[in-house]
One Martini backbone bead per residue (centre of mass of N, CA, C, O) as a GRO file, in nm:
protein
  371
    1UNK     BB    1  -1.108   3.440   0.510
    2UNK     BB    2  -0.794   3.359   0.627
    3UNK     BB    3  -0.684   3.068   0.585
    4UNK     BB    4  -0.880   2.819   0.618
    5UNK     BB    5  -0.929   2.575   0.875
    6UNK     BB    6  -1.112   2.228   0.868
    7UNK     BB    7  -0.874   2.033   1.001
    8UNK     BB    8  -0.851   1.791   1.270
    9UNK     BB    9  -0.588   1.662   1.486
   10UNK     BB   10  -0.581   1.415   1.759
   11UNK     BB   11  -0.360   1.306   2.035
   12UNK     BB   12  -0.379   1.000   2.209
   13UNK     BB   13  -0.129   0.839   2.422
   14UNK     BB   14  -0.291   0.587   2.533
   15UNK     BB   15  -0.251   0.254   2.658
   16UNK     BB   16  -0.268  -0.077   2.781
   17UNK     BB   17  -0.034  -0.153   2.554
   18UNK     BB   18   0.291  -0.217   2.402
   19UNK     BB   19   0.345  -0.294   2.102
   20UNK     BB   20   0.621  -0.444   1.928
   21UNK     BB   21   0.571  -0.253   1.635
   22UNK     BB   22   0.492   0.031   1.739
   23UNK     BB   23   0.576   0.388   1.660
   24UNK     BB   24   0.377   0.547   1.808
   25UNK     BB   25   0.303   0.765   2.041
   26UNK     BB   26   0.311   0.608   2.370
   27UNK     BB   27   0.143   0.504   2.679
   28UNK     BB   28   0.118   0.372   3.007
   29UNK     BB   29  -0.062   0.421   3.259
   30UNK     BB   30  -0.015   0.449   3.615
   31UNK     BB   31  -0.222   0.695   3.669
   32UNK     BB   32  -0.503   0.786   3.531
   33UNK     BB   33  -0.584   1.051   3.665
   34UNK     BB   34  -0.320   1.193   3.653
   35UNK     BB   35  -0.247   1.145   3.347
   36UNK     BB   36  -0.500   1.292   3.233
   37UNK     BB   37  -0.454   1.571   3.371
   38UNK     BB   38  -0.185   1.611   3.225
   39UNK     BB   39  -0.300   1.603   2.935
   40UNK     BB   40  -0.492   1.830   2.961
   41UNK     BB   41  -0.291   2.040   3.013
   42UNK     BB   42  -0.139   2.022   2.761
   43UNK     BB   43  -0.387   2.079   2.569
   44UNK     BB   44  -0.445   2.362   2.668
   45UNK     BB   45  -0.153   2.474   2.606
   46UNK     BB   46  -0.171   2.394   2.297
   47UNK     BB   47  -0.402   2.559   2.211
   48UNK     BB   48  -0.270   2.836   2.264
   49UNK     BB   49  -0.025   2.794   2.072
   50UNK     BB   50  -0.192   2.744   1.819
   51UNK     BB   51  -0.321   3.009   1.798
   52UNK     BB   52  -0.060   3.159   1.748
   53UNK     BB   53   0.027   3.009   1.494
   54UNK     BB   54  -0.213   3.085   1.321
   55UNK     BB   55  -0.186   3.394   1.341
   56UNK     BB   56   0.097   3.425   1.235
   57UNK     BB   57  -0.014   3.250   0.956
   58UNK     BB   58  -0.302   3.362   0.866
   59UNK     BB   59  -0.497   3.183   1.032
   60UNK     BB   60  -0.830   3.023   1.046
   61UNK     BB   61  -1.125   2.912   1.150
   62UNK     BB   62  -1.327   2.670   1.037
   63UNK     BB   63  -1.558   2.470   1.018
   64UNK     BB   64  -1.542   2.142   1.080
   65UNK     BB   65  -1.506   1.871   0.835
   66UNK     BB   66  -1.263   1.735   1.017
   67UNK     BB   67  -1.217   1.487   1.274
   68UNK     BB   68  -0.932   1.329   1.442
   69UNK     BB   69  -0.892   1.050   1.673
   70UNK     BB   70  -0.583   0.933   1.775
   71UNK     BB   71  -0.292   0.701   1.833
   72UNK     BB   72  -0.318   0.506   2.047
   73UNK     BB   73  -0.636   0.486   2.255
   74UNK     BB   74  -0.920   0.680   2.238
   75UNK     BB   75  -1.130   0.478   2.377
   76UNK     BB   76  -0.996   0.544   2.672
   77UNK     BB   77  -1.103   0.840   2.727
   78UNK     BB   78  -1.390   0.850   2.736
   79UNK     BB   79  -1.607   1.066   2.900
   80UNK     BB   80  -1.386   1.280   2.969
   81UNK     BB   81  -1.312   1.330   2.666
   82UNK     BB   82  -1.573   1.440   2.549
   83UNK     BB   83  -1.594   1.675   2.750
   84UNK     BB   84  -1.327   1.809   2.715
   85UNK     BB   85  -1.342   1.871   2.408
   86UNK     BB   86  -1.594   2.050   2.408
   87UNK     BB   87  -1.464   2.264   2.595
   88UNK     BB   88  -1.213   2.335   2.411
   89UNK     BB   89  -1.358   2.426   2.155
   90UNK     BB   90  -1.528   2.643   2.288
   91UNK     BB   91  -1.285   2.815   2.405
   92UNK     BB   92  -1.174   2.844   2.079
   93UNK     BB   93  -1.398   2.867   1.859
   94UNK     BB   94  -1.472   2.569   1.772
   95UNK     BB   95  -1.650   2.437   1.506
   96UNK     BB   96  -1.894   2.187   1.390
   97UNK     BB   97  -2.007   2.080   1.121
   98UNK     BB   98  -2.283   1.909   1.012
   99UNK     BB   99  -2.075   1.736   0.793
  100UNK     BB  100  -1.881   1.616   0.978
  101UNK     BB  101  -1.595   1.402   0.996
  102UNK     BB  102  -1.597   1.191   1.295
  103UNK     BB  103  -1.306   1.028   1.421
  104UNK     BB  104  -1.264   0.715   1.610
  105UNK     BB  105  -1.054   0.520   1.774
  106UNK     BB  106  -1.075   0.161   1.809
  107UNK     BB  107  -1.019  -0.111   2.040
  108UNK     BB  108  -1.034  -0.413   2.130
  109UNK     BB  109  -1.115  -0.396   2.476
  110UNK     BB  110  -1.122  -0.051   2.457
  111UNK     BB  111  -1.444  -0.027   2.534
  112UNK     BB  112  -1.773   0.147   2.592
  113UNK     BB  113  -2.097   0.219   2.541
  114UNK     BB  114  -2.119   0.479   2.698
  115UNK     BB  115  -1.878   0.646   2.589
  116UNK     BB  116  -1.983   0.623   2.284
  117UNK     BB  117  -2.239   0.780   2.323
  118UNK     BB  118  -2.101   1.044   2.404
  119UNK     BB  119  -1.933   1.072   2.142
  120UNK     BB  120  -2.176   1.100   1.959
  121UNK     BB  121  -2.292   1.351   2.097
  122UNK     BB  122  -2.024   1.513   2.005
  123UNK     BB  123  -2.004   1.367   1.672
  124UNK     BB  124  -1.949   1.092   1.622
  125UNK     BB  125  -1.950   0.903   1.274
  126UNK     BB  126  -1.669   0.744   1.294
  127UNK     BB  127  -1.457   0.443   1.261
  128UNK     BB  128  -1.140   0.295   1.377
  129UNK     BB  129  -1.039  -0.044   1.364
  130UNK     BB  130  -0.789  -0.238   1.541
  131UNK     BB  131  -0.749  -0.542   1.410
  132UNK     BB  132  -0.529  -0.681   1.167
  133UNK     BB  133  -0.667  -0.975   1.257
  134UNK     BB  134  -0.847  -1.302   1.237
  135UNK     BB  135  -0.587  -1.440   1.373
  136UNK     BB  136  -0.497  -1.559   1.669
  137UNK     BB  137  -0.183  -1.581   1.619
  138UNK     BB  138  -0.137  -1.290   1.500
  139UNK     BB  139  -0.215  -1.146   1.776
  140UNK     BB  140   0.015  -1.260   1.933
  141UNK     BB  141   0.262  -1.164   1.752
  142UNK     BB  142   0.170  -0.852   1.784
  143UNK     BB  143   0.096  -0.802   2.090
  144UNK     BB  144  -0.187  -0.802   2.154
  145UNK     BB  145  -0.424  -0.752   2.418
  146UNK     BB  146  -0.635  -0.891   2.268
  147UNK     BB  147  -0.879  -1.096   2.159
  148UNK     BB  148  -1.078  -1.259   1.944
  149UNK     BB  149  -1.342  -1.209   2.097
  150UNK     BB  150  -1.301  -0.894   2.100
  151UNK     BB  151  -1.324  -0.867   1.798
  152UNK     BB  152  -1.620  -0.981   1.756
  153UNK     BB  153  -1.766  -0.806   1.949
  154UNK     BB  154  -1.697  -0.544   1.802
  155UNK     BB  155  -1.807  -0.602   1.527
  156UNK     BB  156  -2.095  -0.670   1.617
  157UNK     BB  157  -2.164  -0.390   1.746
  158UNK     BB  158  -2.119  -0.217   1.476
  159UNK     BB  159  -2.317  -0.368   1.304
  160UNK     BB  160  -2.577  -0.336   1.482
  161UNK     BB  161  -2.542   0.002   1.460
  162UNK     BB  162  -2.477   0.080   1.169
  163UNK     BB  163  -2.185   0.178   1.132
  164UNK     BB  164  -1.917   0.378   1.036
  165UNK     BB  165  -1.642   0.172   0.936
  166UNK     BB  166  -1.311   0.077   0.992
  167UNK     BB  167  -1.039  -0.141   0.894
  168UNK     BB  168  -0.750  -0.279   1.026
  169UNK     BB  169  -0.495  -0.424   0.820
  170UNK     BB  170  -0.230  -0.675   0.810
  171UNK     BB  171   0.072  -0.735   0.643
  172UNK     BB  172   0.353  -0.921   0.678
  173UNK     BB  173   0.348  -1.141   0.901
  174UNK     BB  174   0.460  -1.328   1.128
  175UNK     BB  175   0.452  -1.666   0.996
  176UNK     BB  176   0.258  -1.649   0.737
  177UNK     BB  177   0.416  -1.836   0.541
  178UNK     BB  178   0.423  -2.092   0.713
  179UNK     BB  179   0.095  -2.077   0.771
  180UNK     BB  180  -0.070  -1.979   0.527
  181UNK     BB  181  -0.220  -1.723   0.520
  182UNK     BB  182  -0.571  -1.637   0.487
  183UNK     BB  183  -0.665  -1.329   0.401
  184UNK     BB  184  -0.927  -1.372   0.234
  185UNK     BB  185  -1.077  -1.519   0.458
  186UNK     BB  186  -1.078  -1.289   0.657
  187UNK     BB  187  -1.226  -1.079   0.476
  188UNK     BB  188  -1.478  -1.229   0.435
  189UNK     BB  189  -1.551  -1.222   0.730
  190UNK     BB  190  -1.543  -0.909   0.760
  191UNK     BB  191  -1.785  -0.855   0.562
  192UNK     BB  192  -2.016  -0.946   0.750
  193UNK     BB  193  -1.981  -0.655   0.918
  194UNK     BB  194  -1.995  -0.398   0.725
  195UNK     BB  195  -1.766  -0.232   0.614
  196UNK     BB  196  -1.660   0.077   0.440
  197UNK     BB  197  -1.352   0.015   0.524
  198UNK     BB  198  -0.994  -0.020   0.441
  199UNK     BB  199  -0.684  -0.065   0.621
  200UNK     BB  200  -0.375  -0.168   0.443
  201UNK     BB  201  -0.089  -0.285   0.589
  202UNK     BB  202   0.257  -0.304   0.600
  203UNK     BB  203   0.482  -0.441   0.788
  204UNK     BB  204   0.702  -0.216   0.969
  205UNK     BB  205   1.046  -0.275   1.076
  206UNK     BB  206   1.306  -0.330   1.264
  207UNK     BB  207   1.590  -0.546   1.321
  208UNK     BB  208   1.496  -0.567   1.641
  209UNK     BB  209   1.262  -0.734   1.599
  210UNK     BB  210   1.146  -1.008   1.746
  211UNK     BB  211   1.040  -1.132   1.438
  212UNK     BB  212   1.220  -1.073   1.199
  213UNK     BB  213   1.289  -1.386   1.096
  214UNK     BB  214   0.965  -1.439   1.044
  215UNK     BB  215   0.937  -1.288   0.793
  216UNK     BB  216   0.840  -1.244   0.499
  217UNK     BB  217   0.875  -1.227   0.180
  218UNK     BB  218   0.852  -0.993  -0.071
  219UNK     BB  219   0.683  -1.181  -0.255
  220UNK     BB  220   0.460  -1.244  -0.047
  221UNK     BB  221   0.377  -0.953  -0.002
  222UNK     BB  222   0.299  -0.881  -0.290
  223UNK     BB  223   0.091  -1.107  -0.328
  224UNK     BB  224  -0.093  -1.028  -0.094
  225UNK     BB  225  -0.158  -0.735  -0.178
  226UNK     BB  226  -0.285  -0.812  -0.465
  227UNK     BB  227  -0.505  -0.995  -0.363
  228UNK     BB  228  -0.648  -0.782  -0.191
  229UNK     BB  229  -0.712  -0.577  -0.397
  230UNK     BB  230  -0.874  -0.755  -0.596
  231UNK     BB  231  -1.085  -0.842  -0.389
  232UNK     BB  232  -1.200  -0.570  -0.300
  233UNK     BB  233  -1.274  -0.480  -0.593
  234UNK     BB  234  -1.474  -0.726  -0.625
  235UNK     BB  235  -1.644  -0.590  -0.371
  236UNK     BB  236  -1.665  -0.253  -0.448
  237UNK     BB  237  -1.383  -0.140  -0.385
  238UNK     BB  238  -1.180   0.143  -0.364
  239UNK     BB  239  -0.845   0.213  -0.461
  240UNK     BB  240  -0.750   0.533  -0.331
  241UNK     BB  241  -0.496   0.424  -0.183
  242UNK     BB  242  -0.239   0.233  -0.114
  243UNK     BB  243  -0.394   0.141   0.190
  244UNK     BB  244  -0.699   0.221   0.066
  245UNK     BB  245  -1.053   0.115   0.102
  246UNK     BB  246  -1.369   0.186  -0.050
  247UNK     BB  247  -1.663   0.271  -0.061
  248UNK     BB  248  -1.844   0.455  -0.234
  249UNK     BB  249  -1.818   0.763  -0.042
  250UNK     BB  250  -1.610   0.626   0.196
  251UNK     BB  251  -1.380   0.812   0.211
  252UNK     BB  252  -1.140   0.978   0.377
  253UNK     BB  253  -1.143   1.294   0.426
  254UNK     BB  254  -0.915   1.352   0.595
  255UNK     BB  255  -0.687   1.198   0.447
  256UNK     BB  256  -0.723   1.345   0.179
  257UNK     BB  257  -0.592   1.610   0.272
  258UNK     BB  258  -0.306   1.502   0.281
  259UNK     BB  259  -0.309   1.403  -0.039
  260UNK     BB  260  -0.372   1.722  -0.124
  261UNK     BB  261  -0.214   1.926   0.051
  262UNK     BB  262  -0.372   2.026   0.290
  263UNK     BB  263  -0.496   2.164   0.562
  264UNK     BB  264  -0.381   2.027   0.888
  265UNK     BB  265  -0.446   2.022   1.206
  266UNK     BB  266  -0.252   1.978   1.526
  267UNK     BB  267  -0.301   1.815   1.860
  268UNK     BB  268  -0.042   1.667   2.033
  269UNK     BB  269   0.166   1.445   2.106
  270UNK     BB  270   0.348   1.416   1.797
  271UNK     BB  271   0.178   1.585   1.639
  272UNK     BB  272   0.106   1.656   1.278
  273UNK     BB  273   0.105   1.967   1.091
  274UNK     BB  274  -0.051   2.172   0.823
  275UNK     BB  275   0.013   2.488   0.641
  276UNK     BB  276  -0.023   2.569   0.330
  277UNK     BB  277   0.017   2.888   0.276
  278UNK     BB  278   0.290   2.866   0.473
  279UNK     BB  279   0.450   2.600   0.445
  280UNK     BB  280   0.380   2.441   0.730
  281UNK     BB  281   0.542   2.229   0.950
  282UNK     BB  282   0.442   2.059   1.250
  283UNK     BB  283   0.571   1.940   1.586
  284UNK     BB  284   0.509   1.795   1.872
  285UNK     BB  285   0.598   1.770   2.168
  286UNK     BB  286   0.604   1.544   2.452
  287UNK     BB  287   0.676   1.725   2.725
  288UNK     BB  288   0.577   1.978   2.568
  289UNK     BB  289   0.377   2.265   2.447
  290UNK     BB  290   0.554   2.238   2.165
  291UNK     BB  291   0.709   2.333   1.846
  292UNK     BB  292   0.824   2.216   1.550
  293UNK     BB  293   0.966   2.368   1.254
  294UNK     BB  294   0.880   2.346   0.893
  295UNK     BB  295   0.982   2.490   0.596
  296UNK     BB  296   0.854   2.496   0.260
  297UNK     BB  297   0.961   2.519  -0.024
  298UNK     BB  298   0.843   2.510  -0.342
  299UNK     BB  299   0.987   2.253  -0.421
  300UNK     BB  300   0.910   2.070  -0.164
  301UNK     BB  301   0.605   2.111  -0.214
  302UNK     BB  302   0.595   1.984  -0.510
  303UNK     BB  303   0.703   1.705  -0.430
  304UNK     BB  304   0.488   1.645  -0.223
  305UNK     BB  305   0.245   1.672  -0.411
  306UNK     BB  306   0.315   1.448  -0.605
  307UNK     BB  307   0.342   1.214  -0.398
  308UNK     BB  308   0.056   1.231  -0.279
  309UNK     BB  309  -0.100   1.200  -0.554
  310UNK     BB  310   0.030   0.915  -0.647
  311UNK     BB  311  -0.099   0.776  -0.369
  312UNK     BB  312  -0.374   0.853  -0.515
  313UNK     BB  313  -0.683   0.927  -0.690
  314UNK     BB  314  -0.584   1.213  -0.778
  315UNK     BB  315  -0.347   1.246  -0.921
  316UNK     BB  316  -0.160   1.359  -1.209
  317UNK     BB  317  -0.041   1.632  -1.386
  318UNK     BB  318   0.155   1.704  -1.650
  319UNK     BB  319   0.180   2.021  -1.581
  320UNK     BB  320   0.373   1.962  -1.314
  321UNK     BB  321   0.610   1.925  -1.513
  322UNK     BB  322   0.899   2.022  -1.685
  323UNK     BB  323   0.814   1.782  -1.900
  324UNK     BB  324   0.550   1.681  -2.033
  325UNK     BB  325   0.625   1.490  -2.273
  326UNK     BB  326   0.809   1.309  -2.099
  327UNK     BB  327   0.598   1.217  -1.900
  328UNK     BB  328   0.407   1.081  -2.106
  329UNK     BB  329   0.606   0.874  -2.187
  330UNK     BB  330   0.632   0.747  -1.905
  331UNK     BB  331   0.319   0.693  -1.873
  332UNK     BB  332   0.316   0.492  -2.112
  333UNK     BB  333   0.493   0.282  -1.985
  334UNK     BB  334   0.336   0.229  -1.729
  335UNK     BB  335   0.089   0.137  -1.879
  336UNK     BB  336   0.198  -0.110  -2.025
  337UNK     BB  337   0.270  -0.240  -1.720
  338UNK     BB  338   0.016  -0.172  -1.529
  339UNK     BB  339   0.085   0.114  -1.332
  340UNK     BB  340  -0.098   0.298  -1.523
  341UNK     BB  341  -0.329   0.574  -1.607
  342UNK     BB  342  -0.479   0.759  -1.852
  343UNK     BB  343  -0.727   0.982  -1.814
  344UNK     BB  344  -0.993   1.184  -1.921
  345UNK     BB  345  -0.891   1.425  -1.736
  346UNK     BB  346  -0.554   1.397  -1.772
  347UNK     BB  347  -0.478   1.205  -1.553
  348UNK     BB  348  -0.246   1.022  -1.353
  349UNK     BB  349  -0.295   0.684  -1.244
  350UNK     BB  350  -0.247   0.442  -1.024
  351UNK     BB  351  -0.233   0.126  -0.968
  352UNK     BB  352  -0.188  -0.127  -0.765
  353UNK     BB  353   0.084  -0.199  -0.869
  354UNK     BB  354   0.195   0.091  -0.865
  355UNK     BB  355   0.175   0.130  -0.560
  356UNK     BB  356   0.394  -0.091  -0.497
  357UNK     BB  357   0.602   0.102  -0.695
  358UNK     BB  358   0.630   0.414  -0.602
  359UNK     BB  359   0.931   0.462  -0.557
  360UNK     BB  360   1.033   0.372  -0.834
  361UNK     BB  361   0.857   0.596  -0.990
  362UNK     BB  362   0.988   0.835  -0.866
  363UNK     BB  363   1.281   0.771  -0.967
  364UNK     BB  364   1.203   0.821  -1.268
  365UNK     BB  365   1.144   1.131  -1.221
  366UNK     BB  366   1.437   1.192  -1.129
  367UNK     BB  367   1.613   1.069  -1.364
  368UNK     BB  368   1.449   1.280  -1.576
  369UNK     BB  369   1.416   1.560  -1.429
  370UNK     BB  370   1.090   1.628  -1.374
  371UNK     BB  371   1.140   1.776  -1.070
   0.00000   0.00000   0.00000
């Protein structure tokens, strides 16, 4: 099979409400039936376009090993969504491997048991829950539409069904320094619900953000990040990527494909895909089912590969650099500062502290002309 692609991302663009900090492409439906029909039309056209794109670049589908539905709020897609997706995949001869990791994003207050049961029938076996915080005030400042009661109802439901689920948590929240946010207390509470994975993001916003002046200092955020990293590692989680922690064996296979610079196909408004062998990145337009293309030359691909590997436990091999010995000297410096470790397999991997300094460490590589 020529250049097989076995990972697919789908973007569902609708939300109940537009949170004030979020910059993913999304919109609130004005007429759910019509808006959903329009989205399905878009996806039908996009699937045809994508087929042409794959063919032109010598790619073909292998049974999907990872399938991820993000957004937006995909749990709002409901029973229509699971039926539509199954029909779309069948129409384009895309099959799901028996061991496929199939993830659906779910927001508190935006799901129901009946449609989740249908999604599971379609193959969903992993969930990503948009929790962000277990602090009532933080949910309000983040402009989330759900309540703290919705959060606990959602967590209890997924705990009771013994689901494999990840929780999104956000650091650097507005007023967190003044209120002395106890993020470790929140995580201890979260662990009572038995998540297998945490995605821990630092809030990044533009300077016109509503609560921009209430954001904590960089020192506070760095301290918060390191406390969280050390706590989750003490609870048996692996810090396997800058923002991600997993119980061993529960790392996100889908996201690991991005960090390994592997092919990940994508369909949906604003979704971005990558075809490795063709060195082709593409992004879907939001108004029409067309893509914008970006071809990476060998140097750009190599730089991206290094950056992606540095930000995860994939790590980098000294042989990837222009001067192997110079890189090993730099890695030794990083090691002495506690930013990286040279492992037994010959790879250099960043520590939690190193992840926090990723951009500075990349600058070290550029300044020594190792890239």
